[in-house]
C-alpha positions as CSV (number, residue, x, y, z in Angstrom):
1,L,111.4,98.7,87.5
2,G,112.0,102.1,89.0
3,A,108.7,102.1,90.8
4,I,109.3,98.6,92.1
5,E,112.8,99.3,93.3
6,S,111.7,102.6,95.0
7,L,108.8,100.8,96.8
8,L,111.2,98.0,97.8
9,S,113.6,100.6,99.3
10,A,110.8,102.2,101.2
11,S,109.6,98.8,102.5
12,V,113.1,97.9,103.7
13,A,113.3,101.3,105.4
14,D,109.9,100.7,107.1
15,G,111.1,97.4,108.5
16,V,114.1,99.0,110.0
17,I,112.7,102.2,111.5
18,G,109.2,100.9,112.3
19,E,107.2,103.4,110.3
20,R,104.9,103.3,107.2
21,H,105.7,105.1,104.0
22,R,103.2,106.7,101.7
23,S,103.4,104.8,98.4
24,N,101.3,107.2,96.4
25,T,103.4,110.2,97.5
26,E,106.6,108.3,96.6
27,L,105.5,107.3,93.2
28,V,104.0,110.7,92.2
29,A,107.1,112.5,93.3
30,Q,109.4,110.1,91.5
31,G,107.2,110.3,88.4
32,V,107.4,114.1,88.3
33,A,111.1,114.1,88.9
34,N,111.7,111.6,86.0
35,I,109.5,113.7,83.7
36,I,111.6,116.8,84.4
37,V,115.1,115.4,84.6
38,P,115.6,114.6,80.9
39,F,115.2,118.3,80.1
40,V,118.4,119.0,82.0
41,G,120.4,116.1,80.6
42,G,119.6,113.6,83.4
43,I,118.4,110.0,83.3
44,P,115.4,108.5,85.2
45,V,116.2,107.6,88.8
46,T,114.8,105.4,91.6
47,G,115.0,105.0,95.3
48,A,118.3,103.2,96.2
49,I,118.4,100.6,98.9
50,A,122.1,101.1,99.5
51,R,121.9,104.8,100.1
52,T,118.7,104.5,102.0
53,M,120.2,102.0,104.5
54,T,123.4,104.1,104.8
55,N,121.3,107.1,105.8
56,I,119.3,105.1,108.3
57,N,122.4,103.4,109.9
58,N,123.9,106.8,110.3
59,G,120.8,108.4,111.9
60,G,119.2,109.9,108.9
61,R,115.6,108.7,109.2
62,S,113.5,111.7,107.9
63,P,112.8,113.0,104.4
64,I,115.4,115.7,105.1
65,A,118.1,113.0,105.0
66,G,117.3,112.1,101.4
67,M,117.1,115.8,100.3
68,T,120.5,116.5,102.0
69,H,122.0,113.5,100.3
70,A,120.8,114.8,96.9
71,V,122.2,118.3,97.6
72,V,125.6,117.0,98.7
73,L,125.8,114.9,95.6
74,L,124.9,117.9,93.4
75,V,127.5,120.1,95.1
76,T,130.1,117.3,94.8
77,F,129.3,116.8,91.1
78,L,129.5,120.5,90.3
79,F,132.5,121.6,92.4
80,L,134.4,118.7,93.9
81,M,134.8,116.1,91.1
82,P,138.5,116.8,90.6
83,L,139.1,115.9,94.3
84,M,137.2,112.6,94.0
85,A,140.1,111.1,91.9
86,Y,142.3,111.2,95.1
87,I,140.0,108.8,97.0
88,P,141.6,105.3,97.0
89,M,139.6,102.5,95.4
90,A,140.3,100.4,98.4
91,V,138.5,102.9,100.6
92,L,135.4,102.8,98.4
93,A,135.5,99.0,98.3
94,G,135.6,98.9,102.1
95,V,132.7,101.2,102.3
96,L,130.7,99.1,99.9
97,V,131.5,95.9,101.7
98,V,130.3,97.4,105.0
99,I,127.1,98.8,103.4
100,S,126.4,95.5,101.6
101,Y,126.7,93.6,104.9
102,N,124.4,96.0,106.8
103,M,121.7,95.9,104.1
104,S,121.9,92.2,103.4
105,G,119.5,91.3,106.2
106,W,121.0,87.8,106.5
107,R,119.1,87.2,109.8
108,S,115.8,87.8,108.1
109,V,116.9,85.6,105.2
110,R,117.7,82.8,107.6
111,A,114.3,83.1,109.2
112,S,112.7,83.1,105.7
113,L,114.4,79.8,104.8
114,R,112.5,78.2,107.7
115,G,109.2,79.0,106.0
116,P,107.2,76.8,103.6
117,K,109.2,75.1,100.9
118,S,107.3,76.8,98.1
119,D,108.1,80.3,99.4
120,V,111.7,79.3,99.9
121,A,111.8,78.1,96.3
122,V,110.5,81.5,95.0
123,L,113.0,83.3,97.2
124,V,116.0,81.2,96.0
125,V,115.0,81.4,92.3
126,T,114.5,85.2,92.5
127,F,117.9,85.5,94.2
128,L,119.7,83.4,91.6
129,L,118.1,85.3,88.7
130,T,119.2,88.6,90.2
131,V,122.8,87.4,90.4
132,I,122.9,85.6,87.0
133,F,120.8,88.1,85.0
134,D,119.5,91.3,86.5
135,L,116.9,92.7,88.8
136,T,114.3,93.3,86.0
137,I,114.2,89.6,85.0
138,A,114.3,88.4,88.6
139,I,111.3,90.6,89.6
140,E,109.2,89.6,86.6
141,L,109.8,85.9,87.1
142,G,109.6,86.1,90.8
143,L,106.2,87.8,90.6
144,L,105.0,85.2,88.1
145,L,106.1,82.4,90.4
146,A,104.4,84.1,93.4
147,M,101.1,84.5,91.4
148,L,101.2,80.8,90.4
149,L,101.8,79.8,94.0
150,F,99.0,82.0,95.2
151,M,96.5,80.5,92.6
152,Q,97.5,77.0,93.7
153,R,96.8,77.8,97.3
154,M,93.5,79.4,96.4
155,V,92.5,76.2,94.6
156,E,93.6,74.0,97.5
157,S,91.7,76.2,100.0
158,T,88.5,76.3,98.0
159,R,86.1,73.5,98.8
160,I,82.9,72.2,97.2
161,L,80.5,70.6,99.7
162,V,77.5,68.4,98.7
163,S,74.6,67.9,101.1
164,R,71.7,65.4,100.6
165,G,69.1,64.6,103.2
166,E,70.2,67.2,105.7
167,L,72.3,70.4,105.9
168,E,74.4,71.6,108.8
169,L,74.2,75.3,109.5
170,H,77.0,76.9,111.6
171,A,76.5,79.7,114.0
172,S,78.5,82.2,112.0
173,G,75.7,84.6,111.2
174,D,76.4,84.1,107.5
175,D,73.7,83.6,104.9
176,G,70.9,84.8,107.2
177,H,71.6,82.2,109.9
178,Q,71.9,83.4,113.5
179,G,72.2,81.6,116.7
180,K,73.4,78.0,117.5
181,S,74.5,75.5,115.0
182,E,71.7,73.3,113.7
183,R,70.8,70.7,111.1
184,L,68.1,71.3,108.5
185,M,66.3,68.4,107.0
186,L,66.3,68.9,103.2
187,P,63.1,68.1,101.3
188,E,63.2,65.0,99.2
189,G,64.7,65.6,95.8
190,V,66.8,68.6,96.9
191,E,70.5,68.7,96.7
192,V,72.7,71.5,98.1
193,Y,76.1,72.4,96.7
194,E,78.2,74.9,98.6
195,I,81.3,76.6,97.2
196,E,83.7,77.8,100.0
197,G,86.0,80.3,98.3
198,P,86.3,82.2,95.1
199,F,84.6,80.7,92.0
200,F,87.3,81.0,89.4
201,F,89.0,79.0,86.6
202,G,91.1,77.1,89.1
203,I,88.1,75.2,90.5
204,A,85.6,75.6,87.6
205,N,86.4,72.1,86.2
206,R,86.2,70.6,89.7
207,F,82.8,72.1,90.2
208,E,81.7,70.7,86.9
209,E,82.9,67.2,87.9
210,V,81.2,67.4,91.3
211,T,77.8,68.4,89.8
212,S,78.0,65.7,87.1
213,V,78.6,62.8,89.7
214,T,74.9,62.4,90.4
215,Q,73.5,59.7,88.1
216,A,69.8,60.7,88.4
217,A,69.2,64.5,88.1
218,P,67.4,65.8,91.2
219,P,64.3,67.9,90.9
220,V,66.0,70.8,92.7
221,R,69.6,71.7,93.0
222,I,70.6,74.6,95.3
223,L,73.9,76.3,94.8
224,R,74.9,78.0,98.1
225,M,77.3,80.9,97.3
226,R,77.5,82.7,100.6
227,S,81.3,82.3,100.7
228,V,81.9,83.2,97.0
229,P,83.5,86.7,96.8
230,F,83.7,86.8,93.0
231,M,83.3,84.8,89.8
232,D,85.5,85.0,86.7
233,S,84.6,84.3,83.1
234,T,85.4,80.6,83.3
235,A,83.2,80.2,86.3
236,V,80.4,82.1,84.6
237,R,80.7,79.8,81.6
238,N,80.5,76.7,83.7
239,L,77.5,78.0,85.6
240,G,75.9,78.8,82.3
241,I,76.5,75.2,81.2
242,L,75.0,74.0,84.5
243,V,71.9,76.2,83.9
244,A,71.4,74.8,80.4
245,T,72.0,71.2,81.5
246,S,69.5,71.6,84.4
247,K,66.8,72.9,82.1
248,R,67.3,69.9,79.7
249,S,67.1,67.4,82.6
250,G,64.2,69.1,84.2
251,T,66.1,70.3,87.3
252,R,65.4,73.6,88.9
253,L,68.6,75.5,89.8
254,I,68.3,77.9,92.8
255,L,71.1,80.2,94.0
256,S,71.5,81.1,97.6
257,G,73.5,83.7,99.5
258,V,74.6,85.6,96.4
259,N,76.5,88.8,97.2
260,E,76.1,92.0,95.3
261,R,79.3,91.7,93.3
262,V,78.4,88.2,92.1
263,H,74.9,89.2,91.5
264,S,76.1,92.1,89.3
265,T,78.2,89.6,87.3
266,L,75.2,87.4,86.8
267,R,73.1,90.3,85.6
268,A,75.8,91.5,83.2
269,T,76.3,88.1,81.6
270,G,72.5,87.4,81.4
271,L,72.6,84.4,83.7
272,A,70.3,86.2,86.2
273,D,67.6,86.3,83.5
274,L,68.1,82.6,82.6
275,I,67.8,81.5,86.3
276,G,65.1,84.0,87.2
277,D,65.0,86.5,90.1
278,T,62.6,84.3,92.0
279,Y,65.3,81.6,92.2
280,I,68.1,83.9,93.3
281,C,67.6,83.9,97.1
282,P,69.2,85.9,99.8
283,D,69.8,83.0,102.2
284,I,69.4,79.2,102.5
285,H,66.1,79.3,104.4
286,R,64.4,81.3,101.6
287,A,66.0,78.9,99.0
288,L,64.6,75.9,100.8
289,E,61.1,77.5,100.9
290,V,61.3,78.2,97.1
291,A,62.5,74.6,96.5
292,S,59.6,73.2,98.6
293,V,57.0,75.2,96.7
294,Y,58.5,74.2,93.4
295,I,58.4,70.5,94.3
296,V,54.8,70.7,95.5
297,E,53.7,72.5,92.4
298,G,55.6,70.0,90.3
299,K,53.7,67.1,92.0
300,K,50.4,68.9,91.4
301,G,51.2,69.5,87.8
């Protein structure tokens, strides 16, 4: 909680003064301070948004402002505490009201409420949890909701494309293709499946459903993975099931456009050995060549 609140304070300050804080420096310094402070009877501390914004609004925008603030508090605590009792509570209340208003950022909140409804829901829930319970619970549940929302968006943005008869190549330079967009005629008996996005548990079942739609198993099935940045354990399991199913049905599975990270996962899980290095191709052109040779040899056999 201390680290999160400190980074939150730093992020708020960045947005106001237009600079960029060094997160590693902030966390290391805070960690060292919190290790030492119990030996002198203190308690762990964090960066505070209220005092940070007060410093900024009064011209204190450098690290010296924070250190000066700490020194003044120390001197006050050691020598001036008896005088603090003479400060009227109404004065302190007024100061807190002004500081709270200045740090509320109601204009940015109003702009945030115009965003996607899902983001607004996370914002409102986190705000209510902070008021009803405390910041610790609000941050934990807010992060959980944000992660679920992110996974949902990843699932929605990931597509599985199926090509039969012909394949359209775009002039993106990916997967070994350069130049203008073109259409490739696929050899008879070859199906191409392309995953656009991360291959993880969110789309693993959808991939299994798509590959099982074909009633008659094709002689060759090419899995184009040029847009797959990574695979998780569920995706590896589903791909393993596809490899086993393809072998039972006499279908040759060929992978195309596998990046080094995904290739390392395949080697570590043993799938690369099951598929065979010959059938893990760098691009779609090589995959189609291997598929054509496989079909021709199958007809000869």
